[in-house]
N, C-alpha and C positions, 0 to 999 in steps of 0.2 A: 601402819603395821604391815599391811600386805606388801608394800614396796620394800620395807626392811627385810621381811621374810624372804622375798625373792633375791635380795642382795646376799643375805646369809646363805641361801641355798646355792647361789651361783659361786660364791667363794668356797663353799664346802666341796662343790663338785670339782672345781679347779684343783683343790687340795687332794681330792680323791684320785684324780687322774695322775697328778704328780707323785702321789704315794705309790701307785702301781708301777709307774715308770722308774721310780727311784729303786725299787726292789731289784730291777734288772740292770741297773746302771752302776758304773764304777764310781764309788764315793770318794775315794782317796787314792793317791798314787805315791809310790816310794821308788827312788832310784839310787843306785850306788854307782859311783865312777871311781876309777883308779888308773894308774899308768898301764896296768895290764890290759885295760879295756880302752883302746884309743877311740877317739870320737868318730873317725872315719868308718870304723867297723861297728861301733856301738853308739849311734848318734844320741840315743836316750839313756845310755848307760845300761845297767842291769835293772830293768824296770818291772814292777808288779803293780797290779790294780786290786784294791780292796773293795769287795762287794759285801752286802749283808749276808750272803750265803756262802762266801768263800773268798779265796785269793786267786787271781787269774794272771796269766802271762800278759805283760805289757810291752814286750819287745815286738818290733815290727816284723812283718812277713819276710820270707826269704827274698833275697835280691843281692845287690852289690855288697851291702853290709855283711850279709851272711857269708858270702864267698870270701870276703876279706877276713872275716872272723875265723873261717876255717884255715886260711893261710897262716894267721897269727897263732892259732892253736898248734898247727903242725910245727911252726918255728919254735914255740915254747916247749915242745916235747924234748928238746935238747937240753933244757935247763936241769940243773942237778937236784935242786931242792924243791920238791912239789909243795911243801908247806908254804912257800912264798909265791906259788903260782897256781892259785885256785882255778885259773882259766883252763888248766889242763882237763878238768872234768867236763868242761863245755864241749869237748870233742864228742862226747857221747850224745850230745843233744843237737848237733847240726844235722838238719834234714834238708838235703839239697834241692828237693823239688816241692817242698810244702811249707811248713810253718816256721822254719828257722829255729832259733834258739828257744828253749823252754826256760824263760827267765825265773820262773818259780823254783824250778830245780836248781838253776844256777845260783839263785839267792840262798837257797838252802845250803849249797856247797860252800859259799862264802861264809855264811853264818856258822857252819860247822867248824871253821878254822878258829873261831873264838869260843866254841863250846856252847852255841845256842841250840835250843830245840828246833826241830823242823817247823816251818811256818804253819803248815796245815794242822799242827797240834794245838794251835791257838784257838780260843773261843770254841771249844768242842761241843758245848751245850748250846750256845747262842746261834751258831751258824745253821744247824739243821732245823732248829725251831723258829728261825726268823720268819719264815713264810706264815706261820700261824699267828705270830704277833702282828704281822702286817694285816692278816685277816681280822684280827681283834681291833686294830686301829681303824681299818676301813669301815667296820660295822659301827664304831663309835662316831665316825665322821658322818656317815649317812644318817644315823639316828639324830645327831645334832642338827642336821639340816631340816628335820621334820619339826614343825612348830607346835603340833598337838601332842599332848602327853600320851594318850592312848596309842596313837600311831607310832610314837617314838618307842614305846615299850614293845610293841609288836616287832618293830625293826630290830631292836636289841635282842629280844628272845629268839627270833628266827635266825638272825646272823650269828649270834653266839652259839646256838645249837649246831648250826652248820659247821662252824669252825671247830667245835669240840668233836663232832663226829668225824670230820676230815682228819683232825689231829690223831685221834685214837686209831682210826682205820689205817692211816699212813704209818704211824710209828709202831703199832703193835700188830694189827691184822696183816699188813703187808711186810712187816719185819724190817722196816727201814731204820728203826732205832738200833736193832742188833747189828744190821749191816754197817751202820755208821760207827758203832763201837769197834767192830772188827777192823774197819778201815783205820780208825784212830790207833789201835794197837799196832797194826802193820806199819803205819807211818812213823810212830814213835820208835818202833823197832829198827827203823832205817839206820839209826846211829847208836841206839842203846842195845846192849847185848845182855840184858837182864830180863828174861821173859816173865818171871814171876812178878817182878816189880811193875813191869809194863801192864801185865794183866790186871794188877791191882788198880792202876790208873784207869784202865778200861772199865772196870767195875764201878769206879767212882763216877765216870762219865754217864754210865747207864743209870745209876741211882739218882744222881743230881738231875738228869733229864726227866726221869719219872716224877721227881718232886716238883720240878718246874711245870710239867704238864698238869699235874693235879692242882698246883697253885694257880695256874692260869684259868682253869675251869672255875675254881673258887672265886677268883677275882671277877670273872664274868657274872657270877651270881651276885657278888657284892655291888657291882655297877648297877645291875637291874634293881636291886633293893634300894640303892641310893637314889636312883631316879624316881622310884615309887614314893619314897618318904620325904625327900628334900627337894624343894622347888629349884634352888640354885645349883643343885648337884649336876644338872645338865651342862653347866659350863665346863665341867671336867671332861666331857665328851670331846670338846675341842682342845682344851688345854693339854691333855696328856699326849695325843698324837702330834700336837704342835711342837713338843719338846724333843722330837726325834733327832734334830741336829745335836742337841746336848747329849742325848742317850748314846749316840754314835761316838762322840768325842770322848765321853767318859769311859766307855767300853774299850775303844781303841787305845786310849792312853793307858788304861789299866793293864791291858795285855802287853803293850810295849814295855811297861815297867816290869812285868813278870819275866818277859824274855831277857831283858837286860840285867835283871837281878837274880837269875837262876842259871848261871853259866856252869858248864861242866868241864871236868879236867881232860876230856878228850881233845880239846882245842890245841892246835899247833902253836897258837899265840896265847900268852897269859894276859888277860884283860881284866881290870878291876870292874866290879858291877857298875853299871851305868844306866842312865835313862836315855833310850834312843830318841832321836828327834821326832817330836810330834808334828811341829809346823816349822818349816824353814830349812836351813842348811846346818849340817853338823859334820863331825869328823870322828871316825873310829879306825884306829891303826892307819893303814895307808889309804883307806877308803873315804871318799867324800859322800855324804848322804844328803838326799833331798826328799822332803816330805811335804806334800801340799794337797789341798782339797781338789777334787776333780769335778766334772760337770754334774755328776750325780748329787754332790753336796749342794749345788745350786738348787736342785729340785727340793731338797730337804728345807732349804731356806724359803723357797716359794711356799711350801706347806706351812711353815711357821708364820709367814706374813699373812697368808690368806686366812688361816684359822684364828690368829690373834685379832684380825680385823673383824671377822665374823663373831668372835667371842665378845668383843667390845660392843658391837651392835646388839647382840642378844642380852648382854648385861644391862644395857641402857633400857631395853624393852622391859626387862624384869623389874627395874626400878620404877619406871613410869607407868606400868600397867599391872596393878596388883592382882588383877583377875587372870593374868596370863598363866598358863599351865607350865 
C-alpha cells in the first residue's frame, strides 16, 4: 500500500504541475487565410490562441512579414469596395517597431463582415472565473493524493476556504467582477449601437457570475460532505479534474455554435447560420479556417492520463483493503 500511495502521490503531483501550466498556456489555435492575406506577409494567416482566461494574439512579432503586410494594406487602400477588403482595417494595427498585427482585432474585423459578435464577448462568465475553478481542481488533486481521510478533509477544507476567500475578495472587494462587466459592455458596444440592450447583457453577465460564485462555494461544501460520508467519493477528487479536456471542448464547441448561430444584419455578407470548425479545416465565404489543439491541450491530456491512472490504483486499493479510509 505504501508503494501504491507513493505512485498515486507522484501521479497527482505531475497532474498538479500540468494543471498550473495549462492555465497559462494556449489550449487551442484558430487561423483564417484568404487571398487578401498572402502567405509571404501572413505566414500563419490571421491566427489567435485560446486560453482558459481569454483569447490572445497568435500572429508573429514585427519583421519582414509585417513590413510586407503594411505594403499590401497601402496597396489595398485603392480598392473601391471595403466590404470585400477587410484587410483595410489592419492598417490601424501595424506597429512598425513592436508587436506587429493584433490578430484578435483583425479576426474581429473579419467576423464583423458576416455579422458575428466580437470574440472577447464569448464565455463572459467562464473566462474571469476560470482561475478559481483551477484553484478548486488543484485542491481536489492535492486532497486525492493524501491517503488518510482526516488529512484529506483538512486539505479540502483549507484549500476550499482559501479559494472562496480569494474569489470573493477578487470579484467583489477588489471590484473585478464589475470591471469585467464594464469591459464586456464596452467590447459588445464596438459593433452594437444599442446601449440599453448591451447594458442588459452586462447585467446578465453580472447576475450569472454571482450565481456561479455562490454555486461553486456550495459545491465545495458538497464535496467535503461527500468525502465525509462516502468512502468511494474520494475517487471523484481525481475524476472531475481529469475531465478538463472534455470540459474545454464542450465549452469551446458551445460558444462556437453560439457565434455561428447568432449572426446580425450589420454584416456586409449575408451568411446562413453555421457551425464554425471545431477541429480541422473549413470554409466560410472566401476564408479558409483552421482549428486545432495547441500544446496546452497536451497538458490537459497529461492531466487526464495521470489522474486516471492514479484513480485506478486508488480504486483497486479500496476494493482490496476494506479498512482503508
